Each structure stands twice: as C-alpha cells, then as structure tokens.
C-alpha positions in Angstrom: 0.0 0.1 0.0 1.4 3.3 -1.1 1.4 6.4 1.1 0.0 9.7 0.0 3.5 11.1 -0.7 3.8 8.2 -3.2 1.2 9.2 -5.3 1.9 10.6 -8.9 2.2 14.3 -9.0 -0.3 15.9 -11.5 0.7 18.8 -13.7 0.1 22.3 -12.4 -3.4 23.8 -13.0 -4.9 20.5 -13.5 -6.9 20.7 -10.1 -7.9 23.4 -7.5 -5.2 21.9 -5.3 -2.3 22.6 -7.5 -3.4 25.9 -9.2 -1.0 27.8 -11.4 0.1 31.2 -10.4 -0.2 34.3 -12.9 3.6 34.3 -13.2 3.8 30.5 -13.9 1.3 30.9 -16.9 2.6 33.9 -18.1 6.0 32.2 -18.2 4.9 29.2 -19.7 3.2 31.4 -22.6 6.4 33.5 -22.9 8.4 30.3 -23.6 5.8 28.7 -26.0 5.4 32.0 -28.0 9.2 32.7 -28.2 9.9 28.9 -29.1 6.9 29.0 -31.9 7.9 32.6 -33.2 11.6 32.9 -33.2 11.7 35.6 -35.9 9.6 36.6 -38.5 8.9 39.5 -41.2 5.7 41.6 -40.4 4.2 44.2 -42.6 1.9 47.0 -41.2 1.1 50.6 -40.5 2.9 52.5 -37.8 0.8 54.3 -35.2 1.0 55.7 -31.8 4.6 56.2 -32.3 6.8 57.5 -29.2 10.6 57.8 -28.8 11.3 58.9 -25.2 14.7 60.4 -23.9 15.8 56.6 -23.6 16.0 56.2 -27.5 13.7 53.2 -27.4 10.9 53.3 -30.1 7.2 52.4 -29.0 4.6 51.9 -31.6 1.7 49.9 -32.8 2.0 47.9 -36.0 -1.4 47.7 -37.7 -3.5 46.6 -40.7 -7.2 47.2 -41.5 -8.2 44.3 -39.1 -5.7 43.9 -36.3 -2.9 45.4 -34.4 0.0 44.4 -32.4 2.2 46.6 -30.0 5.8 46.7 -31.1 9.2 47.9 -29.7 12.5 48.8 -31.1 15.3 49.0 -28.7 17.7 51.9 -28.8 20.4 50.0 -30.1 18.6 48.7 -33.1 16.8 52.3 -33.6 20.1 54.1 -34.0 20.8 51.9 -37.2 17.6 53.3 -39.0 18.5 55.4 -42.3 15.1 57.0 -42.0 12.8 58.8 -39.5 10.0 56.5 -38.1 6.6 58.4 -37.9 2.9 57.4 -37.8 1.5 56.4 -41.0 4.5 54.9 -42.3 4.1 51.5 -44.0 7.0 49.4 -42.5 8.3 45.7 -43.2 9.9 44.8 -39.8 11.7 41.7 -38.7 11.2 40.6 -35.0 10.3 38.2 -32.6 7.2 37.9 -30.3 7.8 38.5 -26.8 5.4 38.3 -23.9 5.5 41.2 -21.6 5.0 39.7 -18.2 4.2 42.8 -16.0 1.0 43.6 -18.4 0.3 39.9 -19.5 0.6 41.3 -23.1 2.6 40.4 -25.9 4.5 42.4 -28.4 6.9 42.4 -31.4 10.6 43.2 -30.8 11.7 44.8 -33.7 15.4 44.2 -34.6 15.3 45.7 -38.3 12.8 47.8 -40.3 12.7 49.4 -43.7 9.7 51.2 -45.4 7.3 49.3 -47.5 7.5 50.1 -51.4 10.6 52.4 -50.9 13.9 52.4 -50.0 15.1 53.4 -46.6 17.9 55.8 -48.1 15.0 57.4 -50.6 12.7 57.8 -47.6 15.7 59.4 -45.5 16.3 61.6 -48.3 12.7 62.6 -48.8 12.3 63.4 -45.0 15.3 65.2 -44.8 14.6 67.4 -47.9 11.2 68.3 -46.7 12.6 69.3 -43.3 15.3 71.7 -44.8 12.9 72.9 -47.3 10.5 74.0 -44.7 13.4 76.0 -43.0 13.9 77.7 -46.4 17.3 76.6 -47.0 16.5 75.7 -50.7 14.7 79.0 -51.4 15.8 80.8 -54.9 16.2 84.2 -52.8 19.0 82.7 -50.9 21.0 82.2 -54.2 24.0 84.2 -54.7 25.5 85.1 -58.0 29.2 83.8 -58.8 31.7 86.7 -59.5 32.6 87.1 -63.0 36.5 86.7 -62.9 37.4 85.0 -59.6 41.2 84.8 -58.4 41.0 82.2 -55.7 39.0 79.2 -55.6 38.6 76.6 -53.1 37.7 72.8 -53.7 36.3 70.5 -51.1 37.0 67.0 -52.4 39.4 64.3 -52.3 42.9 65.4 -53.4 43.6 62.1 -55.3 40.1 61.6 -57.1 39.6 62.2 -60.7 37.4 65.2 -59.8 40.2 67.6 -59.1 42.1 66.7 -62.0 39.4 66.9 -64.4 38.5 70.3 -62.6 42.0 71.8 -62.8 42.5 70.7 -66.7 39.1 72.5 -67.9 40.3 75.4 -65.4 43.7 75.7 -67.0 42.2 75.6 -70.5 39.8 78.1 -69.8 41.5 80.6 -67.9 45.1 80.5 -66.6 46.5 82.0 -63.5 43.5 81.3 -61.1 44.8 80.0 -57.7 43.1 76.8 -56.4 43.0 75.8 -53.0 42.2 72.0 -52.6 40.4 71.3 -49.1 41.0 67.6 -48.5 38.1 65.5 -47.5 36.8 62.0 -47.9 33.9 61.9 -50.3 32.6 58.4 -49.6 32.0 56.1 -46.6 31.6 56.5 -42.9 32.9 59.9 -41.7 32.8 61.6 -45.2 29.9 64.0 -44.2 31.7 65.3 -41.2 35.0 65.8 -43.2 33.2 67.7 -46.0 31.4 69.9 -43.5 34.6 70.5 -41.8 36.4 71.2 -44.9 33.5 74.0 -45.9 33.9 75.6 -42.5 37.6 75.7 -43.0 37.5 77.1 -46.4 35.4 80.0 -44.8 38.4 81.0 -42.5 40.8 81.0 -45.2 42.6 84.6 -45.5 42.5 86.3 -47.9 39.0 85.2 -48.6 38.1 82.7 -51.3 35.8 84.2 -54.3 34.3 80.7 -55.1 34.0 77.4 -53.1 33.4 74.2 -54.9 32.0 71.1 -53.3 31.9 67.8 -55.0 33.4 64.4 -56.3 33.4 62.4 -59.4 30.3 59.9 -60.2 29.1 57.1 -58.3 25.8 55.3 -57.1 23.4 56.5 -54.7 25.3 55.0 -51.8 28.8 56.3 -52.8 27.3 59.8 -53.2 25.1 59.7 -50.0 27.3 61.8 -47.6 26.2 65.0 -50.0 22.7 64.5 -48.8 23.4 64.3 -45.2 22.5 67.2 -43.1 25.9 68.4 -41.7 26.7 68.9 -45.3 23.9 70.7 -46.3 24.0 73.0 -43.3 27.5 73.8 -43.9 26.8 74.8 -47.4 24.0 76.8 -46.3 26.0 78.9 -43.8 29.0 79.5 -46.2 29.6 82.9 -46.5 31.4 82.2 -49.9 29.4 81.6 -53.4 29.2 77.8 -53.3 29.2 75.2 -56.3 27.7 71.9 -55.8 29.5 69.5 -58.3 28.6 66.0 -57.5 29.1 63.7 -60.7 25.8 62.5 -61.2 23.2 64.0 -63.7 20.0 62.0 -63.1 19.7 62.5 -59.3 19.7 65.6 -57.6 21.3 65.8 -54.1 20.5 68.0 -51.3 23.9 69.8 -51.8 22.6 70.5 -55.4 19.6 72.2 -54.1 21.0 74.2 -51.1 24.1 75.5 -53.3 24.1 78.8 -55.1 25.1 77.1 -58.4 24.6 73.4 -59.3 27.2 71.9 -61.7 26.6 68.3 -63.1 30.2 67.4 -63.0 33.6 69.0 -61.7 34.5 69.5 -65.2 31.2 71.8 -65.8 31.9 73.3 -62.3 35.3 74.7 -64.0 33.3 76.0 -66.8 30.6 77.8 -64.7 33.5 79.3 -62.3 35.6 81.0 -65.0 34.8 82.3 -68.4 36.4 80.9 -71.3 39.5 83.3 -72.3 39.0 82.8 -75.8 35.5 84.0 -75.7 36.4 87.0 -73.5 38.9 87.8 -76.0 36.6 87.6 -78.8 34.2 89.5 -77.0 36.8 92.4 -76.1 37.6 92.2 -79.9 34.1 92.8 -81.0 33.5 95.5 -78.3 36.7 97.3 -79.6 35.8 97.1 -83.1 32.2 98.7 -82.1 33.9 101.3 -80.0 36.2 102.2 -82.7 33.5 102.4 -85.4 31.3 104.4 -83.1 34.4 106.9 -82.4 34.9 107.1 -85.9 31.4 107.8 -86.7 31.4 110.5 -83.9 34.6 112.3 -85.2 33.1 112.1 -88.9 29.8 113.8 -87.7 31.9 116.3 -85.7 33.9 117.1 -88.8 31.2 117.5 -90.9 29.5 119.9 -88.2 32.7 122.0 -88.1 32.7 122.3 -91.8 29.4 123.5 -91.8 30.1 126.0 -89.3 33.1 127.0 -91.3 31.2 127.9 -94.2 28.9 130.3 -92.2 29.5 134.0 -92.6 30.9 134.9 -89.2 33.8 132.1 -89.6 34.4 132.6 -93.4 34.4 136.3 -93.3 35.0 137.4 -89.8 36.1 140.9 -90.6 32.9 141.8 -92.2 31.2 141.3 -88.9 33.6 144.0 -87.3 33.2 146.1 -90.0 29.5 146.0 -89.8 29.7 147.0 -86.3 32.0 149.8 -86.9 29.9 151.1 -89.6 26.8 150.9 -87.4 28.8 152.6 -84.7 29.8 155.6 -87.0 26.1 156.0 -87.9 25.2 156.0 -84.3 27.9 158.6 -83.4 26.8 160.7 -86.3 23.1 160.3 -85.1 23.8 161.2 -81.8 25.8 164.3 -82.7 23.0 165.6 -84.8 20.6 165.1 -82.1 22.5 167.0 -79.6 23.1 169.5 -82.2 19.5 170.2 -82.8 18.7 169.9 -79.2 21.3 172.8 -78.3 20.1 174.9 -81.3 16.3 174.4 -79.9 17.3 175.2 -76.3 19.3 178.3 -77.7 16.3 179.7 -79.3 14.1 179.1 -76.3 16.6 180.7 -74.1 17.1 183.6 -76.4 13.3 184.1 -76.1 13.4 183.8 -72.6 16.2 186.4 -72.2 14.3 188.8 -74.2 11.1 188.8 -72.3 13.4 188.9 -69.1 15.1 191.8 -70.6 11.8 193.5 -71.3 10.7 193.1 -67.9 14.1 194.0 -66.4 14.2 197.3 -64.5 17.6 198.0 -66.1 15.8 198.1 -69.4 13.6 200.9 -68.2 16.8 202.9 -67.3 17.5 203.0 -71.0 14.5 205.2 -71.7 15.5 207.9 -69.3 14.3 206.5 -66.0 16.3 205.9 -62.8 16.4 203.6 -59.6 16.7 205.2 -56.3 18.1 203.0 -53.4 19.0 203.4 -49.8 22.9 203.5 -50.1 23.2 201.2 -47.0 20.4 198.8 -47.4 20.1 199.0 -51.1 16.5 199.0 -50.6 14.3 200.5 -53.4 13.0 203.9 -52.4 9.1 204.0 -53.8 7.8 206.6 -51.5 9.1 209.9 -50.1 7.9 208.3 -46.9 10.9 206.0 -47.1 13.5 208.8 -46.8 14.4 211.2 -44.3 16.8 214.4 -44.4 20.4 213.5 -44.3 19.7 210.1 -45.6 22.4 208.8 -48.3 20.9 207.5 -51.2 22.0 205.9 -54.6 20.5 206.6 -57.9 21.2 204.1 -60.7 21.1 205.7 -64.2 21.6 204.2 -67.4 25.1 205.0 -67.4 26.5 205.1 -63.6 25.4 206.0 -60.4 24.8 209.1 -58.3 25.3 209.4 -54.4 23.1 212.2 -52.8 22.1 213.6 -49.5 18.6 214.1 -48.6 18.2 217.8 -47.6 14.3 218.0 -47.6 11.5 215.5 -48.0 8.4 216.8 -49.9 5.5 214.4 -49.7 
C-alpha cells in the first residue's frame, strides 16, 4: 500500500489543489510564444509612435483588421536610415515577446525598412522636406558667382579624378587662377563630417576665397550619400562664399545641389561655370573694341561735318565783315547822336534867347535905358518907392542908364 506522498504528481493547474500562479502561466506562454515565433517579417502601418529620452521606439503595427504593439530598442533604432513616423508603412523583422508585467505580447523589432520605398530614399525625402521647410532651398538665398574669380577653393578628395578634371578644364579656359584644395573623404563613414569641416575651414581662409566648389566624381546613390547628409547641407547653407555643388551625377539631384548657389553636373562643368573662357572673352573684347572704334570714327566724322558747316557760315568765313558792320553801325550811331545833340542845343538856344528877351523887357535895367532911374538906400540897397521912406541927411544911391549918383537928402516933400 502506497503512502499519500507516493502518489503521482499532477501537472500544475489541473486541479484546484495545484493551481498555476499568474507568473507561472505567463512564463509558460512566454516560452511557448518565443519558441514558436523565433523571428519573422511582418508588414503593417505605424501608429501611436513615441520615442522618449531613453531612445527606445514604442509604436503599434496595424492593418485594417488587427494590431500589435511593437518596440525597437535604442541599439536597433540608431541603425535606422530614416525617421519613423505615424502612418508609415513598414516591413519589420522581429520576434514575439510576452511582457509579463502587463500580461501582453509585443513584437520586438530588430530591423525595419519602409514598404515600397528604400530606406535611403525615404530618409532623403524626409530630410529634404525638413530643410525645405526651413527655407534652405529658397531661390532668394542664391548668390551670383563672381565674373572673374582669383582664388577658388575645392572641398574634395585630393587623389580623385574630380580635382584633376577640374584643374584641366580650368587651365584650358582661364590661366593664372589660384586653386586651394581642402582635402576630405567623399565616400563612406565619416565623409559627411569631413566635408562639412572642409567647408567651414574654407570660410576661414585669409584672404577670403572668391568661390567654393564642393563635389566629387560619379558613383552610385550610396557612394554619393554623404552629399545628402544634414551636416554637409547646413555647412553649405552657412557658407559666406558663393558655393558650387559639383557631385558627379546627372539624373539624381542631391541636397547639396539644392542648397548650393549653383549646381554643376560634374566637376568639369563646375570649372566651366566658375570661370569664363579666355578665348570667348578675347573675342568679346575684340568685338567690343571694333564697335567702340566704329562708334568713335562715326562721332569724329559727324563732328568734322559739323565743323565744316560752321566754317562755311559768314561769321567764320568772313570774320572781319562782322567787325566792319559793327564799326559802320557805331559811326552811324555817333553821327546820329551828334546831330541829335546839335539840334537839341539849337532848340534850347532859341528858347533861351526868347526867354532872355522877355526877361530883358521886364528888367528894371531896361527901363533905365528910356531915361528912368532907380533910387536905393545907399546902406541897405532898398528901393525907394515913396518919399515917406527917406529922411533928411539920408544917403541915397541913384542908378542911371550909365553910372550911379550918390546924394544926401536935404528936404523931404511928400
């Protein structure tokens, strides 16, 4: 006969005597789920996305009929080439995990990429929209290149074909230009940081550069990706020097092309854009000189004809005749003035004679010539008109036609 302790043990949870704890049940589910779904690809739409300070990404992956909570730990999230946002269609690789504290399951995502679009393309699109919203690509920010630069900087690999092509075209088009190469990696990890540092260094060069070129030769999208990275774009936007983006690809447009003042399809075209052709300038100067010479010749001819016309006019053809005319006029005016003065004097003389005759007829002296005399007080010259004006012994002067008579009054008879 077996004892009670020798009875076979029943599995936990089969009776009310040996129930499972919640932790035990959750642990069994966790082991079963993780063993049954070790890793899988799942497609769905992102919603309820959040990324706290910890750097972990929490979101819900859903379709039109179901949803599942998902998490991407910071180590995996830092490897994403795009910005995860709500509404983004993703294809995620991960494993199911049971979160014991809540008794829920979730998808732990290790890798993800956008559905229907590459991660690089999405990252490029997101960054382009962000920088465009800040106005970095606005046409109003674009600056013209100087017509005849003297010092040019080029941020590129010093051993690449880009700088050789650039210098060759530059030498052929316009000799004597000083080119300063700022070395930087243009491909791979760390290239964007070196290019941005090179742009910043170019802006500190003294004396200042006239133009700055940033670029490299052709390559795949991945090879040229550093010219789409935010540090490079912001360094070009902050450059005080007019900048040319010369990334060697003709089909795709990089963000460096959008933010630069001028875009060149290749480094060779950048050289053509940055300096004029010496042959074209010489030809243009020759044409301008010919036009200027023709213009001056025509102006001289016109002025010559004008001088000839002036020379044929009477004042220039017979200069003395003008003086003679003025002398003759002066003589005529002098004679006219003399006659006028003589006539005036004659008229005034006749008038004066008439007035003198009238005055003479009224003068007392004229009366004396007819036998009359004028008696005056000898001391006061007062004319004596009445006997009442004289007294005995008074001295009188009598004026006759010829001479005067002084007399003393002896008797006054009134």
